[in-house]
C-alpha positions as CSV (number, residue, x, y, z in Angstrom):
1,M,13.4,-14.7,-23.5
2,D,11.7,-18.1,-23.7
3,I,10.7,-19.8,-20.4
4,K,8.7,-23.1,-20.5
5,L,6.2,-23.3,-17.6
6,S,3.3,-25.6,-16.8
7,T,0.0,-24.0,-16.2
8,K,0.5,-24.7,-12.5
9,E,4.0,-23.1,-12.5
10,F,2.6,-20.1,-14.4
11,R,-0.1,-19.7,-11.8
12,H,2.5,-19.7,-9.1
13,L,4.5,-17.1,-11.0
14,L,1.4,-14.9,-11.1
15,D,1.2,-15.2,-7.4
16,L,4.8,-14.2,-7.0
17,V,4.4,-11.2,-9.3
18,Y,1.3,-10.1,-7.5
19,I,2.8,-10.5,-4.0
20,G,5.9,-8.7,-5.0
21,N,4.0,-5.8,-6.5
22,W,1.8,-5.7,-3.5
23,I,4.8,-5.4,-1.2
24,L,6.3,-2.7,-3.3
25,N,3.3,-0.6,-4.1
26,S,0.3,-1.2,-1.8
27,T,1.3,1.5,0.6
28,R,2.6,4.1,-1.9
29,G,-0.7,5.7,-2.9
30,N,-0.1,7.8,-6.1
31,D,3.6,7.4,-5.8
32,R,3.7,3.8,-7.2
33,F,6.6,2.1,-8.9
34,E,4.9,2.0,-12.3
35,D,7.6,-0.3,-13.8
36,Y,6.4,-3.0,-11.4
37,D,2.7,-2.3,-12.3
38,L,3.6,-2.7,-15.9
39,V,5.4,-6.0,-15.4
40,Q,2.4,-7.3,-13.4
41,E,0.1,-6.2,-16.2
42,K,2.2,-8.1,-18.8
43,F,2.0,-11.3,-16.8
44,F,-1.7,-11.1,-16.1
45,A,-2.3,-10.3,-19.8
46,L,-0.7,-13.7,-20.5
47,A,-3.1,-15.5,-18.1
48,A,-5.9,-16.0,-20.8
49,Q,-3.3,-17.3,-23.3
50,N,-2.1,-19.8,-20.7
51,G,-5.4,-21.4,-19.7
52,L,-6.2,-19.0,-16.9
53,P,-8.6,-16.4,-18.3
54,E,-10.5,-16.1,-15.0
55,L,-7.5,-14.6,-13.3
56,S,-7.4,-11.3,-15.3
57,Q,-9.7,-8.5,-16.4
58,T,-9.2,-5.5,-18.7
59,Y,-10.3,-2.0,-17.6
60,L,-9.6,1.2,-19.6
61,G,-7.2,-0.7,-21.9
62,H,-5.1,-2.1,-19.0
63,V,-5.0,-5.7,-17.7
64,F,-5.4,-6.2,-14.0
65,P,-5.8,-9.2,-11.7
66,S,-9.5,-10.1,-11.6
67,R,-11.7,-9.8,-8.6
68,A,-11.9,-13.6,-8.5
69,Y,-8.1,-13.7,-8.3
70,E,-7.8,-11.1,-5.6
71,E,-10.6,-12.8,-3.6
72,G,-9.2,-16.3,-4.1
73,G,-6.9,-16.4,-1.1
74,I,-3.9,-14.4,-2.2
75,H,-4.6,-11.7,0.4
76,D,-4.8,-14.4,3.1
77,A,-1.3,-15.4,2.2
78,I,-0.2,-11.8,2.3
79,A,-1.9,-11.3,5.6
80,D,-0.2,-14.3,7.1
81,Y,3.2,-12.9,6.0
82,E,2.3,-9.4,7.4
83,D,1.3,-11.0,10.7
84,A,4.6,-12.9,11.0
85,V,6.7,-9.9,10.1
86,F,4.7,-7.7,12.5
87,F,5.3,-10.0,15.4
88,D,9.0,-10.6,14.5
89,I,9.7,-6.9,14.3
90,L,7.7,-6.2,17.5
91,A,9.6,-8.9,19.4
92,E,12.9,-7.6,18.3
93,E,12.1,-3.9,19.0
94,L,10.8,-4.8,22.5
95,A,13.8,-7.0,23.2
96,R,16.2,-4.2,22.1
97,R,14.3,-1.7,24.2
98,D,14.5,-3.9,27.3
99,M,18.2,-4.5,26.8
100,T,18.9,-0.8,26.4
101,E,16.8,0.1,29.5
102,E,18.8,-2.5,31.5
103,H,22.1,-1.2,30.1
104,L,22.8,-4.4,28.3
105,N,24.6,-4.5,25.0
106,P,21.8,-4.7,22.3
107,D,24.3,-6.4,20.0
108,D,24.6,-9.5,22.2
109,L,22.8,-11.8,19.9
110,S,22.3,-14.7,22.3
111,E,20.6,-12.3,24.8
112,L,18.6,-10.6,22.1
113,T,17.5,-14.0,20.7
114,A,16.5,-15.3,24.1
115,R,14.4,-12.2,24.8
116,M,12.8,-12.3,21.3
117,D,11.9,-15.9,21.9
118,T,10.2,-15.0,25.2
119,Y,8.2,-12.3,23.4
120,M,7.3,-14.6,20.5
121,S,6.1,-17.3,22.9
122,E,3.8,-14.6,24.5
123,F,2.5,-13.5,21.1
124,E,1.9,-17.0,19.9
125,A,-0.1,-17.7,23.1
126,N,-2.0,-14.4,23.3
127,G,-1.4,-12.2,20.3
128,I,-1.5,-8.6,21.4
129,E,-4.0,-9.1,24.2
130,N,-1.5,-8.5,27.0
131,I,0.2,-5.5,25.5
132,N,-0.4,-2.3,27.5
133,L,0.8,1.2,26.5
134,S,1.3,4.1,28.8
135,I,1.1,7.3,26.8
């Protein structure tokens, strides 16, 4: 396979590969999807050959994203995504809970969306400050 990319496009591809592997493997501990680790390693091994040697490092014969790469903002992008997903899921779960408790059809998308929007407005204004749990 032959794909022509500019250095900037290759850099973006490295980000996509890293983020994808992070999503798939970051929570798996020792039960990682090794195939994805190997694909990531192949791409980061190409970094030096494509004008980006500072983005990879070799350790015990394997190529990894460098510390400079990992500390260069990629985890900020991942954290932004995780925050957005967290609040989206929380809003939907709370809206569905409320609808179930009120004996409303949780499949009523217009009601569900309206309630989710209310929760999202609260989260945008206050984050989780006003959430109280009774356990």
